PyMOL Python script that loads the backbone (N, CA, C, O; Angstrom):
from pymol import cmd

cmd.read_pdbstr("""\
ATOM      1  N   MET A   1      17.478  -1.295 -60.872  1.00  0.00           N
ATOM      2  CA  MET A   1      16.374  -1.525 -59.961  1.00  0.00           C
ATOM      3  C   MET A   1      15.720  -2.856 -60.317  1.00  0.00           C
ATOM      4  O   MET A   1      15.346  -3.078 -61.468  1.00  0.00           O
ATOM      5  N   PRO A   2      15.583  -3.726 -59.347  1.00  0.00           N
ATOM      6  CA  PRO A   2      14.976  -5.029 -59.633  1.00  0.00           C
ATOM      7  C   PRO A   2      13.493  -4.903 -59.956  1.00  0.00           C
ATOM      8  O   PRO A   2      12.826  -3.947 -59.561  1.00  0.00           O
ATOM      9  N   ASP A   3      13.006  -5.890 -60.682  1.00  0.00           N
ATOM     10  CA  ASP A   3      11.581  -5.957 -60.985  1.00  0.00           C
ATOM     11  C   ASP A   3      10.863  -6.400 -59.720  1.00  0.00           C
ATOM     12  O   ASP A   3      11.010  -7.545 -59.294  1.00  0.00           O
ATOM     13  N   LEU A   4      10.090  -5.510 -59.117  1.00  0.00           N
ATOM     14  CA  LEU A   4       9.487  -5.799 -57.828  1.00  0.00           C
ATOM     15  C   LEU A   4       8.517  -6.970 -57.863  1.00  0.00           C
ATOM     16  O   LEU A   4       8.388  -7.687 -56.870  1.00  0.00           O
ATOM     17  N   LEU A   5       7.838  -7.178 -58.971  1.00  0.00           N
ATOM     18  CA  LEU A   5       6.862  -8.258 -59.031  1.00  0.00           C
ATOM     19  C   LEU A   5       7.511  -9.625 -59.009  1.00  0.00           C
ATOM     20  O   LEU A   5       6.991 -10.540 -58.370  1.00  0.00           O
ATOM     21  N   SER A   6       8.629  -9.790 -59.686  1.00  0.00           N
ATOM     22  CA  SER A   6       9.228 -11.118 -59.733  1.00  0.00           C
ATOM     23  C   SER A   6      10.338 -11.305 -58.701  1.00  0.00           C
ATOM     24  O   SER A   6      10.402 -12.354 -58.060  1.00  0.00           O
ATOM     25  N   ASP A   7      11.202 -10.326 -58.528  1.00  0.00           N
ATOM     26  CA  ASP A   7      12.335 -10.483 -57.617  1.00  0.00           C
ATOM     27  C   ASP A   7      11.925 -10.509 -56.153  1.00  0.00           C
ATOM     28  O   ASP A   7      12.596 -11.142 -55.338  1.00  0.00           O
ATOM     29  N   PHE A   8      10.839  -9.834 -55.806  1.00  0.00           N
ATOM     30  CA  PHE A   8      10.433  -9.756 -54.413  1.00  0.00           C
ATOM     31  C   PHE A   8       9.057 -10.361 -54.169  1.00  0.00           C
ATOM     32  O   PHE A   8       8.355  -9.956 -53.243  1.00  0.00           O
ATOM     33  N   ALA A   9       8.676 -11.309 -54.979  1.00  0.00           N
ATOM     34  CA  ALA A   9       7.332 -11.885 -54.872  1.00  0.00           C
ATOM     35  C   ALA A   9       7.069 -12.468 -53.484  1.00  0.00           C
ATOM     36  O   ALA A   9       5.949 -12.379 -52.983  1.00  0.00           O
ATOM     37  N   ASN A  10       8.074 -13.058 -52.864  1.00  0.00           N
ATOM     38  CA  ASN A  10       7.881 -13.693 -51.562  1.00  0.00           C
ATOM     39  C   ASN A  10       8.541 -12.913 -50.434  1.00  0.00           C
ATOM     40  O   ASN A  10       8.661 -13.427 -49.322  1.00  0.00           O
ATOM     41  N   ASN A  11       8.970 -11.685 -50.699  1.00  0.00           N
ATOM     42  CA  ASN A  11       9.676 -10.935 -49.677  1.00  0.00           C
ATOM     43  C   ASN A  11       9.239  -9.474 -49.726  1.00  0.00           C
ATOM     44  O   ASN A  11       9.906  -8.642 -50.342  1.00  0.00           O
ATOM     45  N   ALA A  12       8.138  -9.170 -49.086  1.00  0.00           N
ATOM     46  CA  ALA A  12       7.579  -7.823 -49.121  1.00  0.00           C
ATOM     47  C   ALA A  12       8.505  -6.810 -48.445  1.00  0.00           C
ATOM     48  O   ALA A  12       8.585  -5.663 -48.885  1.00  0.00           O
ATOM     49  N   ALA A  13       9.196  -7.213 -47.394  1.00  0.00           N
ATOM     50  CA  ALA A  13      10.093  -6.282 -46.696  1.00  0.00           C
ATOM     51  C   ALA A  13      11.219  -5.825 -47.615  1.00  0.00           C
ATOM     52  O   ALA A  13      11.565  -4.644 -47.627  1.00  0.00           O
ATOM     53  N   ALA A  14      11.785  -6.733 -48.375  1.00  0.00           N
ATOM     54  CA  ALA A  14      12.856  -6.366 -49.306  1.00  0.00           C
ATOM     55  C   ALA A  14      12.325  -5.439 -50.398  1.00  0.00           C
ATOM     56  O   ALA A  14      13.034  -4.535 -50.840  1.00  0.00           O
ATOM     57  N   ALA A  15      11.104  -5.653 -50.828  1.00  0.00           N
ATOM     58  CA  ALA A  15      10.500  -4.792 -51.843  1.00  0.00           C
ATOM     59  C   ALA A  15      10.311  -3.380 -51.297  1.00  0.00           C
ATOM     60  O   ALA A  15      10.575  -2.401 -51.995  1.00  0.00           O
ATOM     61  N   VAL A  16       9.857  -3.275 -50.059  1.00  0.00           N
ATOM     62  CA  VAL A  16       9.655  -1.967 -49.436  1.00  0.00           C
ATOM     63  C   VAL A  16      10.988  -1.238 -49.300  1.00  0.00           C
ATOM     64  O   VAL A  16      11.077  -0.042 -49.577  1.00  0.00           O
ATOM     65  N   ILE A  17      12.017  -1.955 -48.875  1.00  0.00           N
ATOM     66  CA  ILE A  17      13.348  -1.350 -48.737  1.00  0.00           C
ATOM     67  C   ILE A  17      13.869  -0.890 -50.094  1.00  0.00           C
ATOM     68  O   ILE A  17      14.435   0.197 -50.202  1.00  0.00           O
ATOM     69  N   ALA A  18      13.685  -1.703 -51.123  1.00  0.00           N
ATOM     70  CA  ALA A  18      14.155  -1.338 -52.460  1.00  0.00           C
ATOM     71  C   ALA A  18      13.428  -0.099 -52.984  1.00  0.00           C
ATOM     72  O   ALA A  18      14.048   0.776 -53.590  1.00  0.00           O
ATOM     73  N   VAL A  19      12.128  -0.024 -52.754  1.00  0.00           N
ATOM     74  CA  VAL A  19      11.358   1.137 -53.208  1.00  0.00           C
ATOM     75  C   VAL A  19      11.788   2.381 -52.442  1.00  0.00           C
ATOM     76  O   VAL A  19      11.948   3.447 -53.036  1.00  0.00           O
ATOM     77  N   ASN A  20      11.977   2.260 -51.137  1.00  0.00           N
ATOM     78  CA  ASN A  20      12.420   3.402 -50.347  1.00  0.00           C
ATOM     79  C   ASN A  20      13.806   3.864 -50.763  1.00  0.00           C
ATOM     80  O   ASN A  20      14.056   5.068 -50.834  1.00  0.00           O
ATOM     81  N   LYS A  21      14.716   2.929 -51.040  1.00  0.00           N
ATOM     82  CA  LYS A  21      16.055   3.297 -51.486  1.00  0.00           C
ATOM     83  C   LYS A  21      15.985   4.018 -52.830  1.00  0.00           C
ATOM     84  O   LYS A  21      16.680   5.013 -53.037  1.00  0.00           O
ATOM     85  N   ARG A  22      15.156   3.526 -53.739  1.00  0.00           N
ATOM     86  CA  ARG A  22      14.993   4.176 -55.038  1.00  0.00           C
ATOM     87  C   ARG A  22      14.468   5.592 -54.869  1.00  0.00           C
ATOM     88  O   ARG A  22      14.944   6.518 -55.525  1.00  0.00           O
ATOM     89  N   ASP A  23      13.489   5.761 -53.989  1.00  0.00           N
ATOM     90  CA  ASP A  23      12.919   7.088 -53.754  1.00  0.00           C
ATOM     91  C   ASP A  23      13.944   8.035 -53.121  1.00  0.00           C
ATOM     92  O   ASP A  23      14.000   9.212 -53.478  1.00  0.00           O
ATOM     93  N   LEU A  24      14.743   7.535 -52.195  1.00  0.00           N
ATOM     94  CA  LEU A  24      15.793   8.359 -51.590  1.00  0.00           C
ATOM     95  C   LEU A  24      16.845   8.754 -52.612  1.00  0.00           C
ATOM     96  O   LEU A  24      17.322   9.889 -52.611  1.00  0.00           O
ATOM     97  N   ASP A  25      17.211   7.817 -53.485  1.00  0.00           N
ATOM     98  CA  ASP A  25      18.183   8.124 -54.542  1.00  0.00           C
ATOM     99  C   ASP A  25      17.649   9.201 -55.487  1.00  0.00           C
ATOM    100  O   ASP A  25      18.388  10.102 -55.884  1.00  0.00           O
ATOM    101  N   LYS A  26      16.376   9.110 -55.843  1.00  0.00           N
ATOM    102  CA  LYS A  26      15.761  10.121 -56.703  1.00  0.00           C
ATOM    103  C   LYS A  26      15.743  11.483 -56.016  1.00  0.00           C
ATOM    104  O   LYS A  26      16.047  12.503 -56.635  1.00  0.00           O
ATOM    105  N   HIS A  27      15.386  11.493 -54.738  1.00  0.00           N
ATOM    106  CA  HIS A  27      15.340  12.750 -53.993  1.00  0.00           C
ATOM    107  C   HIS A  27      16.734  13.372 -53.887  1.00  0.00           C
ATOM    108  O   HIS A  27      16.891  14.581 -54.059  1.00  0.00           O
ATOM    109  N   TYR A  28      17.733  12.555 -53.608  1.00  0.00           N
ATOM    110  CA  TYR A  28      19.109  13.053 -53.519  1.00  0.00           C
ATOM    111  C   TYR A  28      19.556  13.642 -54.861  1.00  0.00           C
ATOM    112  O   TYR A  28      20.157  14.715 -54.893  1.00  0.00           O
ATOM    113  N   ALA A  29      19.272  12.959 -55.952  1.00  0.00           N
ATOM    114  CA  ALA A  29      19.655  13.450 -57.278  1.00  0.00           C
ATOM    115  C   ALA A  29      18.937  14.772 -57.586  1.00  0.00           C
ATOM    116  O   ALA A  29      19.538  15.690 -58.144  1.00  0.00           O
ATOM    117  N   TYR A  30      17.676  14.864 -57.228  1.00  0.00           N
ATOM    118  CA  TYR A  30      16.908  16.088 -57.472  1.00  0.00           C
ATOM    119  C   TYR A  30      17.469  17.257 -56.662  1.00  0.00           C
ATOM    120  O   TYR A  30      17.688  18.338 -57.208  1.00  0.00           O
ATOM    121  N   THR A  31      17.702  17.050 -55.377  1.00  0.00           N
ATOM    122  CA  THR A  31      18.200  18.146 -54.545  1.00  0.00           C
ATOM    123  C   THR A  31      19.614  18.544 -54.945  1.00  0.00           C
ATOM    124  O   THR A  31      19.967  19.721 -54.868  1.00  0.00           O
ATOM    125  N   THR A  32      20.424  17.590 -55.368  1.00  0.00           N
ATOM    126  CA  THR A  32      21.768  17.916 -55.842  1.00  0.00           C
ATOM    127  C   THR A  32      21.697  18.743 -57.117  1.00  0.00           C
ATOM    128  O   THR A  32      22.454  19.703 -57.267  1.00  0.00           O
ATOM    129  N   ALA A  33      20.816  18.398 -58.027  1.00  0.00           N
ATOM    130  CA  ALA A  33      20.671  19.156 -59.276  1.00  0.00           C
ATOM    131  C   ALA A  33      20.189  20.576 -58.995  1.00  0.00           C
ATOM    132  O   ALA A  33      20.697  21.526 -59.590  1.00  0.00           O
ATOM    133  N   ILE A  34      19.221  20.734 -58.101  1.00  0.00           N
ATOM    134  CA  ILE A  34      18.712  22.066 -57.750  1.00  0.00           C
ATOM    135  C   ILE A  34      19.823  22.898 -57.117  1.00  0.00           C
ATOM    136  O   ILE A  34      19.977  24.076 -57.438  1.00  0.00           O
ATOM    137  N   SER A  35      20.586  22.296 -56.229  1.00  0.00           N
ATOM    138  CA  SER A  35      21.672  23.015 -55.567  1.00  0.00           C
ATOM    139  C   SER A  35      22.742  23.442 -56.565  1.00  0.00           C
ATOM    140  O   SER A  35      23.243  24.565 -56.496  1.00  0.00           O
ATOM    141  N   THR A  36      23.091  22.562 -57.482  1.00  0.00           N
ATOM    142  CA  THR A  36      24.096  22.880 -58.493  1.00  0.00           C
ATOM    143  C   THR A  36      23.625  24.003 -59.400  1.00  0.00           C
ATOM    144  O   THR A  36      24.393  24.911 -59.716  1.00  0.00           O
ATOM    145  N   LEU A  37      22.368  23.949 -59.819  1.00  0.00           N
ATOM    146  CA  LEU A  37      21.808  25.007 -60.652  1.00  0.00           C
ATOM    147  C   LEU A  37      21.775  26.333 -59.901  1.00  0.00           C
ATOM    148  O   LEU A  37      22.094  27.379 -60.465  1.00  0.00           O
ATOM    149  N   ASN A  38      21.392  26.288 -58.637  1.00  0.00           N
ATOM    150  CA  ASN A  38      21.345  27.489 -57.821  1.00  0.00           C
ATOM    151  C   ASN A  38      22.735  28.118 -57.702  1.00  0.00           C
ATOM    152  O   ASN A  38      22.880  29.332 -57.847  1.00  0.00           O
ATOM    153  N   LEU A  39      23.745  27.306 -57.440  1.00  0.00           N
ATOM    154  CA  LEU A  39      25.117  27.824 -57.340  1.00  0.00           C
ATOM    155  C   LEU A  39      25.577  28.426 -58.661  1.00  0.00           C
ATOM    156  O   LEU A  39      26.227  29.471 -58.673  1.00  0.00           O
ATOM    157  N   ALA A  40      25.248  27.778 -59.767  1.00  0.00           N
ATOM    158  CA  ALA A  40      25.639  28.295 -61.077  1.00  0.00           C
ATOM    159  C   ALA A  40      24.948  29.632 -61.367  1.00  0.00           C
ATOM    160  O   ALA A  40      25.576  30.556 -61.884  1.00  0.00           O
ATOM    161  N   LEU A  41      23.675  29.734 -61.038  1.00  0.00           N
ATOM    162  CA  LEU A  41      22.955  30.993 -61.254  1.00  0.00           C
ATOM    163  C   LEU A  41      23.509  32.112 -60.385  1.00  0.00           C
ATOM    164  O   LEU A  41      23.688  33.236 -60.854  1.00  0.00           O
ATOM    165  N   LEU A  42      23.778  31.808 -59.128  1.00  0.00           N
ATOM    166  CA  LEU A  42      24.329  32.827 -58.242  1.00  0.00           C
ATOM    167  C   LEU A  42      25.720  33.268 -58.699  1.00  0.00           C
ATOM    168  O   LEU A  42      26.071  34.441 -58.568  1.00  0.00           O
ATOM    169  N   ALA A  43      26.507  32.345 -59.230  1.00  0.00           N
ATOM    170  CA  ALA A  43      27.833  32.707 -59.740  1.00  0.00           C
ATOM    171  C   ALA A  43      27.717  33.570 -60.991  1.00  0.00           C
ATOM    172  O   ALA A  43      28.580  34.409 -61.248  1.00  0.00           O
ATOM    173  N   SER A  44      26.663  33.370 -61.764  1.00  0.00           N
ATOM    174  CA  SER A  44      26.543  34.089 -63.034  1.00  0.00           C
ATOM    175  C   SER A  44      25.954  35.490 -62.894  1.00  0.00           C
ATOM    176  O   SER A  44      26.120  36.312 -63.795  1.00  0.00           O
ATOM    177  N   VAL A  45      25.270  35.785 -61.786  1.00  0.00           N
ATOM    178  CA  VAL A  45      24.609  37.081 -61.688  1.00  0.00           C
ATOM    179  C   VAL A  45      25.533  38.211 -61.269  1.00  0.00           C
ATOM    180  O   VAL A  45      25.240  39.377 -61.533  1.00  0.00           O
ATOM    181  N   GLY A  46      26.632  37.889 -60.627  1.00  0.00           N
ATOM    182  CA  GLY A  46      27.576  38.934 -60.231  1.00  0.00           C
ATOM    183  C   GLY A  46      27.279  39.499 -58.853  1.00  0.00           C
ATOM    184  O   GLY A  46      26.216  39.263 -58.280  1.00  0.00           O
ATOM    185  N   ALA A  47      28.234  40.244 -58.339  1.00  0.00           N
ATOM    186  CA  ALA A  47      28.156  40.761 -56.970  1.00  0.00           C
ATOM    187  C   ALA A  47      27.019  41.758 -56.788  1.00  0.00           C
ATOM    188  O   ALA A  47      26.312  41.707 -55.781  1.00  0.00           O
ATOM    189  N   ASP A  48      26.828  42.669 -57.751  1.00  0.00           N
ATOM    190  CA  ASP A  48      25.764  43.670 -57.622  1.00  0.00           C
ATOM    191  C   ASP A  48      24.384  43.020 -57.561  1.00  0.00           C
ATOM    192  O   ASP A  48      23.531  43.431 -56.774  1.00  0.00           O
ATOM    193  N   ASN A  49      24.176  42.023 -58.381  1.00  0.00           N
ATOM    194  CA  ASN A  49      22.878  41.349 -58.382  1.00  0.00           C
ATOM    195  C   ASN A  49      22.698  40.465 -57.152  1.00  0.00           C
ATOM    196  O   ASN A  49      21.569  40.242 -56.716  1.00  0.00           O
ATOM    197  N   LYS A  50      23.789  39.960 -56.587  1.00  0.00           N
ATOM    198  CA  LYS A  50      23.669  39.221 -55.326  1.00  0.00           C
ATOM    199  C   LYS A  50      23.168  40.154 -54.232  1.00  0.00           C
ATOM    200  O   LYS A  50      22.353  39.763 -53.396  1.00  0.00           O
ATOM    201  N   THR A  51      23.658  41.386 -54.244  1.00  0.00           N
ATOM    202  CA  THR A  51      23.181  42.375 -53.276  1.00  0.00           C
ATOM    203  C   THR A  51      21.695  42.643 -53.487  1.00  0.00           C
ATOM    204  O   THR A  51      20.939  42.743 -52.521  1.00  0.00           O
ATOM    205  N   LEU A  52      21.276  42.760 -54.736  1.00  0.00           N
ATOM    206  CA  LEU A  52      19.860  42.937 -55.051  1.00  0.00           C
ATOM    207  C   LEU A  52      19.038  41.765 -54.531  1.00  0.00           C
ATOM    208  O   LEU A  52      17.984  41.958 -53.924  1.00  0.00           O
ATOM    209  N   LEU A  53      19.520  40.559 -54.769  1.00  0.00           N
ATOM    210  CA  LEU A  53      18.797  39.366 -54.310  1.00  0.00           C
ATOM    211  C   LEU A  53      18.719  39.327 -52.789  1.00  0.00           C
ATOM    212  O   LEU A  53      17.682  38.971 -52.229  1.00  0.00           O
ATOM    213  N   LYS A  54      19.807  39.690 -52.119  1.00  0.00           N
ATOM    214  CA  LYS A  54      19.790  39.711 -50.652  1.00  0.00           C
ATOM    215  C   LYS A  54      18.736  40.691 -50.156  1.00  0.00           C
ATOM    216  O   LYS A  54      18.041  40.417 -49.178  1.00  0.00           O
ATOM    217  N   GLY A  55      18.615  41.828 -50.827  1.00  0.00           N
ATOM    218  CA  GLY A  55      17.614  42.813 -50.441  1.00  0.00           C
ATOM    219  C   GLY A  55      16.194  42.322 -50.631  1.00  0.00           C
ATOM    220  O   GLY A  55      15.291  42.728 -49.898  1.00  0.00           O
ATOM    221  N   LEU A  56      15.987  41.453 -51.609  1.00  0.00           N
ATOM    222  CA  LEU A  56      14.643  40.933 -51.872  1.00  0.00           C
ATOM    223  C   LEU A  56      14.193  39.903 -50.854  1.00  0.00           C
ATOM    224  O   LEU A  56      12.998  39.764 -50.591  1.00  0.00           O
ATOM    225  N   ILE A  57      15.150  39.176 -50.278  1.00  0.00           N
ATOM    226  CA  ILE A  57      14.762  38.036 -49.445  1.00  0.00           C
ATOM    227  C   ILE A  57      15.152  38.159 -47.982  1.00  0.00           C
ATOM    228  O   ILE A  57      15.048  37.189 -47.232  1.00  0.00           O
ATOM    229  N   LEU A  58      15.599  39.333 -47.565  1.00  0.00           N
ATOM    230  CA  LEU A  58      16.005  39.482 -46.160  1.00  0.00           C
ATOM    231  C   LEU A  58      14.899  39.004 -45.249  1.00  0.00           C
ATOM    232  O   LEU A  58      13.734  39.263 -45.549  1.00  0.00           O
ATOM    233  N   PRO A  59      15.180  38.341 -44.186  1.00  0.00           N
ATOM    234  CA  PRO A  59      16.461  37.963 -43.602  1.00  0.00           C
ATOM    235  C   PRO A  59      16.965  36.588 -44.046  1.00  0.00           C
ATOM    236  O   PRO A  59      17.952  36.097 -43.497  1.00  0.00           O
ATOM    237  N   ALA A  60      16.326  35.965 -45.009  1.00  0.00           N
ATOM    238  CA  ALA A  60      16.740  34.631 -45.461  1.00  0.00           C
ATOM    239  C   ALA A  60      18.084  34.703 -46.200  1.00  0.00           C
ATOM    240  O   ALA A  60      18.376  35.701 -46.857  1.00  0.00           O
ATOM    241  N   PRO A  61      18.897  33.650 -46.092  1.00  0.00           N
ATOM    242  CA  PRO A  61      20.173  33.628 -46.809  1.00  0.00           C
ATOM    243  C   PRO A  61      19.980  33.324 -48.301  1.00  0.00           C
ATOM    244  O   PRO A  61      18.949  32.783 -48.701  1.00  0.00           O
ATOM    245  N   LEU A  62      20.971  33.673 -49.107  1.00  0.00           N
ATOM    246  CA  LEU A  62      20.876  33.458 -50.560  1.00  0.00           C
ATOM    247  C   LEU A  62      20.668  31.999 -50.939  1.00  0.00           C
ATOM    248  O   LEU A  62      19.962  31.701 -51.903  1.00  0.00           O
ATOM    249  N   TYR A  63      21.279  31.089 -50.189  1.00  0.00           N
ATOM    250  CA  TYR A  63      21.150  29.679 -50.568  1.00  0.00           C
ATOM    251  C   TYR A  63      19.724  29.151 -50.417  1.00  0.00           C
ATOM    252  O   TYR A  63      19.413  28.061 -50.897  1.00  0.00           O
ATOM    253  N   SER A  64      18.856  29.917 -49.753  1.00  0.00           N
ATOM    254  CA  SER A  64      17.468  29.462 -49.611  1.00  0.00           C
ATOM    255  C   SER A  64      16.616  29.774 -50.838  1.00  0.00           C
ATOM    256  O   SER A  64      15.489  29.292 -50.953  1.00  0.00           O
ATOM    257  N   LEU A  65      17.156  30.585 -51.761  1.00  0.00           N
ATOM    258  CA  LEU A  65      16.424  30.885 -52.997  1.00  0.00           C
ATOM    259  C   LEU A  65      16.358  29.663 -53.900  1.00  0.00           C
ATOM    260  O   LEU A  65      17.282  28.850 -53.940  1.00  0.00           O
ATOM    261  N   THR A  66      15.267  29.550 -54.612  1.00  0.00           N
ATOM    262  CA  THR A  66      15.180  28.518 -55.637  1.00  0.00           C
ATOM    263  C   THR A  66      15.719  29.103 -56.941  1.00  0.00           C
ATOM    264  O   THR A  66      15.754  30.323 -57.098  1.00  0.00           O
ATOM    265  N   PRO A  67      16.138  28.255 -57.873  1.00  0.00           N
ATOM    266  CA  PRO A  67      16.593  28.785 -59.164  1.00  0.00           C
ATOM    267  C   PRO A  67      15.527  29.651 -59.841  1.00  0.00           C
ATOM    268  O   PRO A  67      15.863  30.660 -60.459  1.00  0.00           O
ATOM    269  N   MET A  68      14.267  29.278 -59.735  1.00  0.00           N
ATOM    270  CA  MET A  68      13.202  30.060 -60.365  1.00  0.00           C
ATOM    271  C   MET A  68      13.088  31.441 -59.734  1.00  0.00           C
ATOM    272  O   MET A  68      12.829  32.415 -60.442  1.00  0.00           O
ATOM    273  N   GLN A  69      13.273  31.548 -58.435  1.00  0.00           N
ATOM    274  CA  GLN A  69      13.228  32.847 -57.778  1.00  0.00           C
ATOM    275  C   GLN A  69      14.357  33.751 -58.272  1.00  0.00           C
ATOM    276  O   GLN A  69      14.159  34.954 -58.442  1.00  0.00           O
ATOM    277  N   ILE A  70      15.529  33.180 -58.502  1.00  0.00           N
ATOM    278  CA  ILE A  70      16.656  33.957 -59.014  1.00  0.00           C
ATOM    279  C   ILE A  70      16.344  34.468 -60.417  1.00  0.00           C
ATOM    280  O   ILE A  70      16.550  35.644 -60.717  1.00  0.00           O
ATOM    281  N   VAL A  71      15.849  33.583 -61.269  1.00  0.00           N
ATOM    282  CA  VAL A  71      15.520  33.968 -62.643  1.00  0.00           C
ATOM    283  C   VAL A  71      14.422  35.026 -62.652  1.00  0.00           C
ATOM    284  O   VAL A  71      14.524  36.014 -63.380  1.00  0.00           O
ATOM    285  N   GLU A  72      13.385  34.834 -61.860  1.00  0.00           N
ATOM    286  CA  GLU A  72      12.291  35.811 -61.814  1.00  0.00           C
ATOM    287  C   GLU A  72      12.773  37.168 -61.311  1.00  0.00           C
ATOM    288  O   GLU A  72      12.345  38.199 -61.830  1.00  0.00           O
ATOM    289  N   ALA A  73      13.652  37.189 -60.315  1.00  0.00           N
ATOM    290  CA  ALA A  73      14.177  38.453 -59.797  1.00  0.00           C
ATOM    291  C   ALA A  73      14.998  39.172 -60.860  1.00  0.00           C
ATOM    292  O   ALA A  73      14.925  40.395 -60.980  1.00  0.00           O
ATOM    293  N   MET A  74      15.773  38.426 -61.625  1.00  0.00           N
ATOM    294  CA  MET A  74      16.581  39.048 -62.676  1.00  0.00           C
ATOM    295  C   MET A  74      15.690  39.564 -63.811  1.00  0.00           C
ATOM    296  O   MET A  74      15.964  40.617 -64.386  1.00  0.00           O
ATOM    297  N   LEU A  75      14.635  38.831 -64.130  1.00  0.00           N
ATOM    298  CA  LEU A  75      13.701  39.306 -65.154  1.00  0.00           C
ATOM    299  C   LEU A  75      12.950  40.554 -64.690  1.00  0.00           C
ATOM    300  O   LEU A  75      12.709  41.463 -65.483  1.00  0.00           O
ATOM    301  N   LEU A  76      12.581  40.599 -63.419  1.00  0.00           N
ATOM    302  CA  LEU A  76      11.926  41.798 -62.893  1.00  0.00           C
ATOM    303  C   LEU A  76      12.865  42.998 -62.919  1.00  0.00           C
ATOM    304  O   LEU A  76      12.442  44.120 -63.195  1.00  0.00           O
ATOM    305  N   GLU A  77      14.128  42.756 -62.633  1.00  0.00           N
ATOM    306  CA  GLU A  77      15.099  43.847 -62.590  1.00  0.00           C
ATOM    307  C   GLU A  77      15.451  44.358 -63.988  1.00  0.00           C
ATOM    308  O   GLU A  77      15.535  45.566 -64.207  1.00  0.00           O
ATOM    309  N   TYR A  78      15.656  43.430 -64.936  1.00  0.00           N
ATOM    310  CA  TYR A  78      16.169  43.829 -66.242  1.00  0.00           C
ATOM    311  C   TYR A  78      15.154  43.686 -67.371  1.00  0.00           C
ATOM    312  O   TYR A  78      15.373  44.204 -68.466  1.00  0.00           O
ATOM    313  N   GLY A  79      14.062  42.998 -67.124  1.00  0.00           N
ATOM    314  CA  GLY A  79      12.991  42.952 -68.089  1.00  0.00           C
ATOM    315  C   GLY A  79      13.103  41.902 -69.167  1.00  0.00           C
ATOM    316  O   GLY A  79      12.074  41.457 -69.676  1.00  0.00           O
ATOM    317  N   GLU A  80      14.284  41.487 -69.540  1.00  0.00           N
ATOM    318  CA  GLU A  80      14.438  40.499 -70.606  1.00  0.00           C
ATOM    319  C   GLU A  80      15.827  39.882 -70.519  1.00  0.00           C
ATOM    320  O   GLU A  80      16.725  40.413 -69.864  1.00  0.00           O
ATOM    321  N   THR A  81      15.976  38.765 -71.186  1.00  0.00           N
ATOM    322  CA  THR A  81      17.300  38.173 -71.266  1.00  0.00           C
ATOM    323  C   THR A  81      17.982  38.740 -72.508  1.00  0.00           C
ATOM    324  O   THR A  81      17.334  39.014 -73.518  1.00  0.00           O
ATOM    325  N   THR A  82      19.271  38.906 -72.418  1.00  0.00           N
ATOM    326  CA  THR A  82      20.021  39.470 -73.545  1.00  0.00           C
ATOM    327  C   THR A  82      21.288  38.658 -73.761  1.00  0.00           C
ATOM    328  O   THR A  82      21.724  37.913 -72.883  1.00  0.00           O
ATOM    329  N   GLY A  83      21.856  38.809 -74.917  1.00  0.00           N
ATOM    330  CA  GLY A  83      23.134  38.152 -75.218  1.00  0.00           C
ATOM    331  C   GLY A  83      23.082  36.659 -75.077  1.00  0.00           C
ATOM    332  O   GLY A  83      22.218  36.002 -75.659  1.00  0.00           O
ATOM    333  N   THR A  84      24.004  36.112 -74.305  1.00  0.00           N
ATOM    334  CA  THR A  84      24.100  34.666 -74.140  1.00  0.00           C
ATOM    335  C   THR A  84      23.292  34.158 -72.952  1.00  0.00           C
ATOM    336  O   THR A  84      23.448  33.002 -72.560  1.00  0.00           O
ATOM    337  N   ASP A  85      22.436  34.987 -72.370  1.00  0.00           N
ATOM    338  CA  ASP A  85      21.636  34.570 -71.205  1.00  0.00           C
ATOM    339  C   ASP A  85      20.682  33.467 -71.570  1.00  0.00           C
ATOM    340  O   ASP A  85      19.931  32.993 -70.718  1.00  0.00           O
TER     341      ASP A  85
END
""", "prot")
cmd.dss("prot")
cmd.show_as("cartoon", "prot")
cmd.util.cbc("prot")
cmd.orient("prot")
């Protein structure tokens, strides 16, 4: 990322574009990380727990859950983490 004060001192439009691109890149990285974590959590809970999760959030689909919602639902169901959890 260029230094906005020196590289874009005479070009405000380029600075705005660079800042917007940086913000979009950050947002994309964040949403990709959340999606990857969500998929990993859903894969780790198993089929029975997916059914439990579906029952908690009907009519919304499973992919609309946040990772924290998955963890909280599993803690409510089982009370604690065990083993390698």
